[in-house]
C-alpha positions in Angstrom: 255.7 -180.5 27.8 254.9 -183.3 30.1 251.9 -183.5 32.4 252.9 -183.6 36.2 250.5 -184.0 39.5 252.2 -181.6 41.9 252.5 -181.7 45.3 255.7 -179.7 46.2 254.4 -176.6 48.1 257.2 -174.8 47.4 257.4 -175.0 43.4 253.9 -174.3 43.7 253.7 -170.8 45.8 257.3 -169.8 43.8 255.2 -170.2 40.6 252.3 -168.4 41.5 254.0 -165.9 43.5 254.6 -164.6 40.0 251.8 -163.1 39.4 250.6 -163.2 43.1 247.4 -160.9 42.4 246.0 -163.1 39.8 246.6 -166.6 41.7 245.7 -165.3 45.5 243.1 -168.2 45.8 245.7 -170.5 44.8 248.1 -169.3 46.9 246.0 -169.6 50.0 245.1 -172.5 49.2 248.9 -173.8 49.8 248.3 -173.4 53.7 247.5 -176.3 55.8 244.0 -176.1 56.3 243.1 -175.9 52.8 245.8 -178.2 51.6 244.8 -181.4 52.0 241.6 -180.9 50.1 243.9 -179.7 46.6 245.1 -181.5 43.8 247.2 -179.9 41.5 248.6 -180.5 37.9 250.9 -178.6 35.7 253.4 -178.7 32.4 256.8 -178.8 33.0 259.1 -177.9 29.8 263.0 -179.1 30.6 262.0 -179.6 34.4 260.1 -175.7 34.7 256.9 -175.6 35.5 255.1 -173.3 33.0 251.2 -173.8 33.7 249.2 -174.9 36.7 245.2 -176.0 37.7 243.9 -176.3 40.6 241.0 -178.8 41.9 239.9 -177.7 45.5 237.3 -180.5 46.2 236.1 -179.2 49.4 233.0 -177.7 48.1 230.1 -179.3 46.1 230.6 -179.1 43.5 234.3 -178.9 43.6 235.9 -175.4 42.4 238.2 -175.6 39.4 240.5 -172.8 38.7 242.9 -172.1 35.7 244.4 -168.8 35.1 246.6 -168.1 32.9 248.6 -165.2 30.9 249.2 -168.1 28.0 245.8 -169.0 26.4 246.8 -171.7 24.6 249.6 -173.4 26.8 246.2 -173.2 29.3 244.1 -175.0 26.9 246.7 -177.6 25.9 246.9 -178.6 30.2 243.1 -178.7 30.2 242.9 -180.9 27.6 245.3 -183.2 29.2 243.4 -183.1 32.5 240.2 -183.3 31.1 239.7 -186.9 32.2 241.0 -186.2 35.7 238.7 -183.5 36.4 235.6 -184.3 38.9 232.3 -185.0 36.6 230.9 -181.3 37.8 233.1 -178.5 38.6 232.3 -174.7 39.2 235.1 -173.4 36.9 237.1 -170.2 36.9 238.9 -169.9 33.7 241.0 -167.5 31.8 239.6 -166.8 27.9 239.9 -169.7 26.0 239.5 -172.6 28.8 235.9 -173.2 28.0 236.5 -174.7 24.7 239.2 -176.8 25.9 237.2 -179.0 28.1 234.6 -179.1 25.6 232.7 -182.0 24.4 233.4 -183.5 27.9 232.3 -180.6 30.1 229.9 -177.5 29.0 228.4 -175.1 30.9 225.2 -175.3 33.0 224.7 -171.8 32.3 226.0 -168.7 30.6 229.3 -167.9 32.0 229.8 -164.7 33.8 232.5 -162.6 33.1 234.3 -161.3 35.9 237.6 -159.1 37.1 240.6 -159.7 39.2 241.3 -156.3 40.7 244.9 -155.7 42.7 245.9 -152.7 44.6 248.5 -150.7 43.6 248.1 -147.4 45.1 247.8 -147.6 48.5 248.3 -143.8 49.2 244.1 -144.0 48.0 243.2 -145.9 51.0 244.5 -143.1 53.5 241.5 -140.6 52.1 238.6 -142.9 52.7 239.1 -144.4 56.1 237.6 -143.7 58.9 237.1 -143.8 62.6 233.6 -145.9 62.3 235.0 -148.8 61.5 235.5 -151.4 64.1 236.9 -155.4 64.1 234.7 -158.0 64.0 235.6 -162.0 65.7 234.1 -165.2 66.4 232.2 -163.5 69.1 230.2 -161.6 66.5 229.1 -164.8 64.8 225.7 -164.8 65.0 225.5 -161.2 64.4 227.3 -161.6 61.3 225.2 -164.5 59.9 222.0 -162.9 60.6 223.9 -159.6 58.7 224.7 -161.7 55.6 221.2 -163.3 55.2 220.0 -159.7 54.8 222.3 -157.9 52.9 224.2 -160.5 51.3 222.2 -164.0 50.8 224.1 -166.9 49.1 227.5 -165.6 49.9 230.2 -167.9 50.7 230.9 -167.4 54.0 232.2 -169.9 56.7 232.6 -168.9 60.7 236.1 -169.7 60.5 237.1 -166.8 58.5 236.0 -164.6 61.5 238.8 -166.4 62.9 241.1 -164.7 61.0 240.5 -161.7 62.5 240.2 -159.8 59.6 236.6 -158.8 59.1 235.5 -155.2 59.8 232.1 -153.7 60.2 230.1 -150.6 60.4 227.4 -150.2 63.1 224.3 -147.3 63.0 222.3 -147.7 66.7 224.3 -150.5 67.7 223.3 -152.7 64.5 225.9 -153.9 61.5 224.9 -152.0 58.7 228.3 -152.8 56.9 231.6 -155.6 56.2 234.3 -156.3 54.7 236.3 -159.1 55.3 238.6 -161.7 53.2 238.4 -164.8 51.4 242.0 -165.1 51.5 244.5 -163.8 54.1 247.9 -165.7 54.0 250.8 -164.6 56.1 253.2 -167.0 54.7 252.7 -166.5 50.8 251.9 -162.3 51.9 248.6 -162.6 49.9 245.2 -161.5 51.0 241.4 -161.3 48.8 239.1 -159.2 49.8 235.5 -160.9 50.1 231.5 -160.6 51.9 231.8 -156.9 51.4 228.5 -155.6 51.7 225.8 -153.1 53.0 222.0 -153.5 53.6 220.4 -152.5 51.4 219.1 -149.2 52.9 222.4 -147.7 53.9 223.7 -147.7 50.6 225.5 -145.3 48.8 227.0 -143.6 51.4 230.3 -144.5 51.1 230.0 -147.3 54.1 231.8 -150.6 52.2 234.3 -148.1 50.5 235.5 -147.0 54.1 234.9 -150.5 55.7 237.3 -151.6 52.6 240.0 -149.1 53.1 240.2 -149.6 56.8 240.7 -153.6 55.9 243.5 -153.3 53.6 245.2 -150.9 55.7 245.2 -153.5 58.0 246.5 -156.3 55.5 249.2 -154.0 54.8 250.2 -153.6 58.5 250.1 -157.5 58.2 252.5 -157.2 55.8 250.4 -158.5 53.3 252.2 -157.2 49.9 249.5 -158.6 47.5 245.5 -157.6 47.9 243.1 -158.5 45.4 239.7 -159.2 45.0 237.3 -160.5 42.2 234.2 -158.2 41.0 231.9 -159.1 38.3 232.8 -157.3 35.2 229.0 -155.9 34.6 228.9 -154.3 38.2 230.3 -150.5 37.4 229.3 -149.2 40.7 231.5 -151.5 42.7 234.6 -151.2 40.3 234.5 -147.2 40.4 234.6 -147.7 44.0 237.8 -149.8 44.0 239.2 -148.3 41.9 239.0 -144.8 44.2 240.4 -147.1 46.6 243.8 -147.8 44.3 242.3 -150.7 43.1 243.8 -151.6 39.0 242.9 -154.4 36.3 244.6 -157.2 36.7 243.3 -160.0 34.4 240.1 -161.0 32.7 237.9 -164.6 33.8 234.5 -166.7 33.5 232.9 -168.5 36.6 230.8 -171.1 35.1 229.2 -174.7 36.3 230.6 -177.0 34.4 228.3 -180.3 33.8 229.0 -183.5 31.8 227.6 -183.2 28.0 224.3 -184.0 27.7 223.3 -183.8 31.7 219.7 -182.4 32.3 221.2 -179.4 34.2 222.7 -178.2 31.0 221.3 -176.1 28.2 
């Protein structure tokens, strides 16, 4: 295997599209807006790309994404690039990835098991779509921001996400009570990842998020998006059941964890 640093978007896109549902976030980061903040490492064998690691540098700490169906090869790649990684990263890792980064980087907290789900049954969406779901736009920013402060404090939401036109909501008595949106929307690579899905506490259990996600997914499919995925905590059984009703199925397991230098005061 040969370690390479990659800057060819066409090559990266072709590799990541092989498992688009798993690599939706990386595919989204190939778009012009995110590309300048990315650094890509890979293994090549006979000039063919075999594994890819992404470091996305815009947030603090930076995000490391290392997802694979070949744990052994990914461990070798992570060991090879370990010295080039930031001193602290928020990591998305396939099983086994943590071991490869020790002892330089170790968990600052207990890793949280997650699943990636992908839409496999498009026909299931129609059953749950309903007429009271409406599109949201940049003009709704103040209301959307206030909604997340109430319904989903700490969620990763930035105003430019509304500019995609791929956020929808449900109102009761004129007030937003449910929103579903995207973390990734890339028509260029035909992928999207749902995100920032939330309902205010006193409206939960009424199927509102399911309805909002159904409408959003149908909109994305009309865009020509052919891979729709999402991330969910593995212990959130209720959310997983709801997404399964919408036609989503398991695509991959991974963990999310903050990694810090060994011996750092932030580690346990």
